[in-house]
C-alpha positions in Angstrom: -35.1 0.5 -3.2 -33.9 3.6 -1.4 -31.1 2.1 0.5 -27.8 3.7 1.4 -24.9 3.0 -0.9 -21.8 2.0 0.9 -18.7 2.3 -1.1 -15.6 0.3 -0.6 -12.6 2.1 1.0 -9.8 3.2 -1.2 -6.6 1.3 -0.6 -3.2 3.0 -0.3 -0.5 0.4 -1.1 2.4 2.0 0.7 6.0 1.2 -0.2 9.2 2.5 1.2 10.2 4.4 -2.0 13.5 4.7 -3.7 15.3 7.3 -5.8 15.8 4.5 -8.3 12.7 4.8 -10.5 12.7 1.2 -11.7 12.5 0.1 -8.1 9.3 2.0 -7.6 7.6 0.4 -10.6 7.2 -2.9 -8.7 4.7 -1.2 -6.4 2.7 0.1 -9.3 2.6 -3.5 -10.8 1.4 -4.9 -7.4 -1.2 -2.1 -7.1 -2.7 -3.0 -10.5 -2.7 -6.7 -9.7 -4.3 -6.1 -6.3 -7.0 -3.9 -7.9 -7.8 -6.7 -10.3 -7.8 -9.3 -7.5 -10.1 -7.2 -5.4 -12.5 -6.8 -8.4 -11.8 -3.2 -9.3 -11.0 -1.7 -5.9 -9.3 1.6 -6.1 -5.7 0.9 -5.2 -3.3 3.9 -5.1 0.4 3.1 -4.9 2.4 5.6 -2.8 5.6 5.9 -0.9 6.8 6.7 2.6 9.9 8.5 1.3 12.2 9.2 -1.7 9.4 8.8 -4.3 6.1 10.2 -5.3 3.2 10.3 -4.7 3.8 10.6 -1.0 1.3 9.1 1.4 -0.3 12.6 2.0 -0.5 13.3 -1.7 -2.2 10.0 -2.2 -4.6 10.7 0.6 -5.4 14.1 -0.9 -6.1 12.4 -4.3 -8.5 9.9 -2.6 -10.3 12.8 -0.8 -10.7 14.7 -4.1 -12.1 11.5 -5.6 -14.7 11.5 -2.9 -13.4 8.6 -0.8 -14.4 8.8 2.9 -12.5 5.7 4.0 -9.0 4.5 3.2 -7.0 1.4 4.1 -3.3 1.9 4.6 -1.8 -1.4 3.2 1.9 -1.4 4.0 4.0 -3.3 1.4 6.6 -4.0 4.0 7.9 -7.4 5.2 8.3 -6.8 8.9 6.9 -4.9 11.8 9.8 -2.4 11.9 10.0 1.3 12.7 8.3 2.5 9.5 5.3 0.3 10.2 5.2 0.9 14.0 6.0 4.6 14.1 6.0 6.3 10.7 2.8 4.9 9.2 0.7 5.6 12.3 2.1 9.2 12.3 1.1 9.6 8.6 -2.4 8.2 9.5 -2.8 10.7 12.3 -1.6 13.6 10.0 -4.1 12.6 7.3 -7.0 12.4 9.7 -6.0 15.8 11.2 -5.9 17.3 7.7 -9.2 15.7 6.6 -11.7 15.5 9.6 -14.2 12.8 9.1 -11.9 10.6 7.0 -11.7 7.0 8.3 -8.3 5.3 7.9 -7.6 1.8 9.0 -4.3 0.0 8.8 -3.7 -3.4 7.4 -0.9 -5.6 8.8 2.5 -5.7 7.0 3.2 -8.8 5.0 5.1 -10.5 7.8 5.3 -14.3 8.0 3.2 -16.1 5.4 4.0 -19.5 4.1 3.1 -18.3 0.6 6.0 -15.8 0.9 8.3 -18.7 2.0 7.4 -20.5 -1.2 8.3 -17.4 -3.2 11.7 -17.1 -1.5 12.3 -20.8 -2.0 11.5 -20.4 -5.7 14.0 -17.5 -5.9 16.7 -19.5 -4.2 16.2 -22.5 -6.5 16.3 -20.2 -9.6 19.6 -18.6 -8.3 21.4 -21.8 -8.8 20.3 -22.0 -12.5 21.8 -18.7 -13.6 25.3 -17.6 -13.4 25.7 -13.8 -13.1 
């Protein structure tokens, strides 16, 4: 069976980034869970600013790994300036630096009733604990 093997794209899970290291650990946890949910897909957490790896460092890592296609998956709630301007600029920069690399962009989290359920759960829990 001499067919062509098509590999899945790598996924860059992109967060804002923070100088507070503990804040960045959440993205790493989400990346691990996403990889498991997608049955072993390569999910690389990276950050737009203030933390490492940067988006370009993560792209370089994927290229060194042999990936030829990447999905930028923004871990952002809304369609703000970072998603509308900064991430497309990072995408263009990566494609310029790595000719032939295919990069697609997933939508930000946005409105999803499952997120509403999470927020409702947090609100309910807030009434149970006194800080």
